[in-house]
C-alpha positions in Angstrom: 0.0 0.0 0.0 1.3 3.5 -0.9 1.8 6.1 1.8 -1.1 8.1 0.4 -4.4 7.3 -1.3 -3.4 9.6 -4.2 -2.5 7.7 -7.3 1.2 7.0 -7.5 1.6 9.0 -10.8 -0.1 12.0 -9.1 2.0 11.7 -6.0 5.1 11.9 -8.0 4.1 15.4 -9.3 4.7 16.8 -5.8 8.2 18.0 -4.8 10.4 15.9 -2.6 9.9 18.3 0.4 6.1 17.8 0.3 6.4 14.0 -0.2 8.6 13.8 2.8 6.1 15.9 4.8 3.3 13.6 3.8 5.2 10.4 4.6 6.3 11.8 8.1 2.7 12.8 9.0 1.2 9.4 8.0 3.8 7.0 9.2 5.2 8.9 12.2 2.4 11.2 13.4 -0.3 8.8 12.6 -2.5 11.3 10.7 -5.1 9.9 8.4 -4.1 9.5 4.7 -7.3 11.3 3.7 -6.4 14.4 5.8 -2.8 14.5 4.5 -4.1 14.1 0.9 -6.3 17.1 1.4 -3.4 19.1 2.9 -1.2 18.2 -0.1 -3.8 19.4 -2.6 -4.1 22.7 -0.7 -0.4 23.1 -0.6 -0.2 22.4 -4.4 -2.6 25.4 -4.9 -0.5 27.6 -2.7 2.8 26.8 -4.4 1.2 27.2 -7.8 0.1 30.7 -6.6 3.6 31.4 -5.3 5.3 30.3 -8.6 2.9 32.2 -10.9 3.1 35.3 -8.7 6.9 35.2 -8.7 7.0 34.7 -12.5 4.5 37.6 -13.1 1.9 35.3 -14.7 -1.8 36.1 -14.7 -3.3 34.1 -11.8 -6.7 33.9 -13.5 -5.2 32.0 -16.5 -6.8 28.7 -17.3 -3.4 26.9 -17.0 -3.3 27.7 -13.2 -4.6 24.2 -12.6 -1.9 22.7 -14.8 1.0 24.5 -13.2 3.7 22.1 -12.1 5.2 22.5 -8.6 7.6 19.6 -8.8 10.6 21.9 -9.0 9.8 23.5 -5.5 12.8 23.1 -3.2 13.5 23.8 0.4 14.9 27.2 -0.6 11.5 28.1 -2.1 9.9 27.0 1.1 12.1 29.3 3.0 11.1 32.3 0.8 7.5 32.2 1.9 6.6 34.9 4.3 3.5 36.1 6.2 2.6 38.8 3.6 2.6 36.2 0.8 0.3 33.9 2.8 -2.2 36.7 3.5 -2.1 37.6 -0.2 -2.9 34.0 -1.1 -5.8 33.8 1.3 -7.1 37.0 -0.3 -6.7 35.4 -3.7 -8.5 32.3 -2.5 -11.4 34.5 -1.4 -11.7 37.1 -4.1 -10.5 35.2 -7.2 -11.5 31.6 -6.4 -14.6 32.4 -4.3 -13.5 30.1 -1.5 -15.7 30.4 1.6 -14.4 31.3 5.0 -14.5 27.5 5.9 -12.4 26.6 2.9 -9.8 29.4 3.5 -9.6 28.2 7.2 -8.8 24.7 5.8 -6.1 26.1 3.4 -4.5 28.0 6.2 -4.6 24.9 8.4 -2.8 23.0 5.6 -0.1 25.7 5.5 0.2 25.7 9.3 0.6 21.9 9.4 3.3 22.0 6.7 5.3 24.9 8.2 5.1 23.4 11.7 6.7 20.4 10.1 9.3 22.6 8.3 10.1 24.5 11.5 10.6 21.3 13.6 12.8 19.8 10.9 14.9 23.0 10.7 14.0 23.6 7.1 12.8 27.1 8.1 14.0 29.3 11.0 10.7 31.2 11.3 7.2 29.8 10.9 5.4 32.4 8.6 1.9 31.1 9.7 2.5 31.7 13.4 0.7 35.1 13.8 -1.8 34.8 11.1 -5.5 34.8 12.4 -7.9 32.3 10.8 -10.7 33.8 8.6 -13.8 34.3 10.6 -16.3 31.6 9.9 -20.0 32.4 10.0 -21.8 30.3 12.7 -24.1 27.9 10.9 -25.8 25.0 12.7 -25.6 21.6 11.2 -28.7 20.3 9.3 -30.3 17.2 10.8 -33.4 15.1 10.7 -36.2 15.4 13.2 -37.3 12.2 15.0 -40.3 11.9 12.7 -38.2 12.4 9.5 -35.6 9.8 10.8 -38.4 7.2 11.4 -39.9 7.9 8.0 -36.4 7.4 6.4 -36.1 4.0 8.1 -39.6 3.0 7.2 -38.8 4.0 3.5 -35.7 1.7 3.5 -37.5 -1.2 5.1 -40.4 -0.9 2.6 -38.2 -1.0 -0.5 -39.3 -4.4 -1.9 -37.3 -3.8 -5.2 -33.8 -3.9 -3.6 -31.8 -7.0 -3.1 -29.6 -5.3 -0.6 -32.3 -3.8 1.6 -31.2 -5.6 4.7 -27.7 -4.3 4.4 -28.8 -0.8 3.4 -31.2 -0.7 6.4 -28.3 -1.7 8.8 -26.1 0.9 7.3 -28.6 3.7 7.9 -29.6 2.4 11.4 -25.9 2.5 12.4 -25.5 6.1 11.3 -28.6 7.3 13.0 -28.1 5.3 16.2 -24.4 5.6 16.9 -23.2 8.7 15.0 -20.2 7.0 13.6 -18.4 8.5 10.7 -18.6 7.3 7.1 -15.0 6.2 7.1 -15.6 4.3 10.3 -18.6 2.4 9.0 -16.8 1.5 5.7 -13.9 0.2 7.8 -15.9 -2.2 9.9 -14.7 -5.8 9.9 -16.6 -8.9 11.2 -14.3 -9.1 14.2 -15.1 -5.5 15.0 -18.2 -6.6 16.9 -18.3 -8.3 20.2 -20.1 -11.7 20.5 -23.2 -10.2 22.0 -23.5 -7.5 19.3 -23.6 -4.8 21.9 -20.4 -3.1 21.1 -18.3 -2.4 18.1 -14.7 -1.1 17.7 -14.2 1.6 15.1 -11.1 3.2 13.8 -11.6 7.0 14.0 -9.5 10.0 12.9 -5.8 9.6 13.3 -6.1 5.8 13.4 -7.5 6.1 17.0 -9.7 3.2 18.0 -12.7 3.7 20.2 -15.6 1.6 21.4 -19.2 2.3 20.3 -22.1 0.9 22.1 -25.0 -0.4 20.2 -28.6 0.0 21.2 -31.4 -2.4 20.6 -32.3 -1.1 17.2 -28.7 -1.2 16.0 -28.2 -4.8 17.4 -31.3 -6.0 15.7 -30.4 -4.5 12.3 -26.9 -6.1 12.5 -28.3 -9.5 13.5 -30.5 -9.4 10.4 -27.6 -8.5 8.1 -25.3 -11.1 9.6 -27.6 -13.9 8.5 -26.9 -12.9 5.0 -23.3 -11.9 5.5 -22.3 -15.2 7.0 -24.3 -17.4 4.7 -21.9 -19.1 2.3 -24.7 -19.6 -0.2 -24.7 -15.8 -0.8 -21.2 -14.7 0.2 -18.3 -16.5 -1.1 -15.3 -14.3 -0.1 -12.3 -14.4 2.1 -12.5 -10.7 3.1 -13.2 -9.8 6.7 -15.1 -6.7 5.7 -18.4 -6.4 7.4 -20.4 -4.5 4.8 -19.9 -5.9 1.3 -20.7 -4.6 -2.1 -22.5 -6.5 -4.9 -19.1 -7.7 -6.0 -18.4 -9.3 -2.6 -15.8 -6.7 -1.7 -15.6 -4.1 1.0 -18.3 -1.6 0.4 -16.9 1.8 -0.9 -17.5 5.3 0.5 -19.2 6.3 -2.8 -21.6 3.3 -2.6 -22.6 4.2 0.9 -23.1 7.9 -0.1 -25.3 6.7 -3.1 -27.4 4.4 -0.8 -28.1 7.3 1.6 -28.9 9.8 -1.1 -31.2 7.2 -2.8 -33.3 6.7 0.3 -33.4 10.3 1.3 -34.8 11.0 -2.1 -37.3 8.1 -1.9 -38.4 9.4 1.5 -39.1 12.9 0.1 -36.2 14.4 2.1 -33.9 15.1 -0.9 -34.6 18.8 -1.0 -33.2 19.2 2.6 -29.6 19.1 1.2 -28.7 16.4 3.7 -25.7 14.1 3.4 -24.3 11.0 5.0 -22.4 13.3 7.5 -25.8 14.8 8.4 -27.0 11.5 9.6 -24.2 11.6 12.1 -25.4 15.1 13.1 -28.9 13.7 13.4 -27.8 11.0 15.9 -25.8 13.4 18.0 -28.5 16.1 18.0 -31.3 13.6 19.0 -29.2 12.1 21.7 -28.4 15.5 23.2 -32.0 16.8 22.8 -33.2 13.8 24.8 -31.8 15.5 27.9 -30.2 12.2 29.0 -26.8 12.7 27.4 -24.1 14.9 29.0 -22.0 16.9 26.4 -18.8 15.3 27.6 -20.4 11.8 27.1 -21.5 12.9 23.6 -17.9 14.0 22.9 -16.7 10.4 23.6 -19.5 8.9 21.6 -18.6 10.9 18.5 -14.9 10.6 19.0 -14.2 14.3 19.1 -10.7 15.5 20.2 -12.0 18.7 21.6 -15.0 19.5 23.6 -15.8 22.8 21.7 -16.3 20.7 18.6 -19.2 18.9 20.4 -20.7 22.0 21.8 -22.4 22.9 18.5 -25.1 20.6 19.6 -25.8 22.7 22.7 -26.4 25.6 20.3 -29.0 23.5 18.4 -30.9 23.0 21.7 -30.6 26.8 22.4 -32.0 27.6 19.0 -34.9 25.3 19.5 -35.7 27.0 22.8 -35.5 30.4 21.2 -37.8 29.3 18.5 -40.3 27.9 20.9 -40.3 31.1 22.9 -40.7 33.1 19.7 -43.7 31.0 18.7 -45.7 32.0 21.7 -48.9 33.7 20.5 -48.1 36.6 22.8 -44.7 37.1 21.3 -45.8 40.1 19.1 -48.4 41.5 21.4 -47.0 44.9 22.5 -49.5 47.0 24.4 -48.4 50.7 24.5 -48.8 52.7 27.7 -51.7 55.0 27.6 
């Protein structure tokens, strides 16, 4: 297996200093391949900007995306300063219409790389050290109500045309009841579950393993799928993957996304602009709204590193309270003093 999930030919288009950075973060620091691939692509955009700016080329040219950075050296890395990074972030916002969220990610990519460059003595000064992140507008995550979630599950169960309905139902049940990530679900193996089907080990971000507890609904859905998964009449494969595709291989991320979009549309929820990740938000929101789950417990359930990441769900509850108060029939009754 290659260090990165990028195709080997594409990986070779990155300069040595970036390839070494990627290898170090994946193999030594234990960062996920997906995260480092995203950082590499962001860094490629930055160094394209740097090269074309230095060469006096028009940054709006169509060949920007074809600009090679393979010639970038450690000397080039040392030439980057704070002013150049700020200009790049402005370019990303004004010329490429990147949102604040996207610009925050691009800055994070640069911070990660230059932290590495500083610790490896490639640079003497980290040019990202004093740059504030672009302010992100506070938006609450979309999620399904209890009624919508139940309707989605009923829609899946009622799909008599699908040969994989038992598998698909188990997938959506796990998302809605455990809040596990898409990558965690796809990575499940037969041995991930305990013998009683009440717990499952998942591999989260940074290859960190955590234990997820299964409630009655999740256990029942897993039991139903296991009858098919373990039946040699249907499954003739040596793979240990839990969820299998029609080709009897580990199910892919794209297939799971397609399954979720398919059933959201069938349930009449397609216009809500929901995604697989929003099913995770739904699980977290409904658990917290029940009033029985402490925010710190929810942090552990979701596998968040920082508590402030989880606290978005307290804002959802606050918004619901605000909406409830605003819906009071007396909310707009203002009687003026005579």
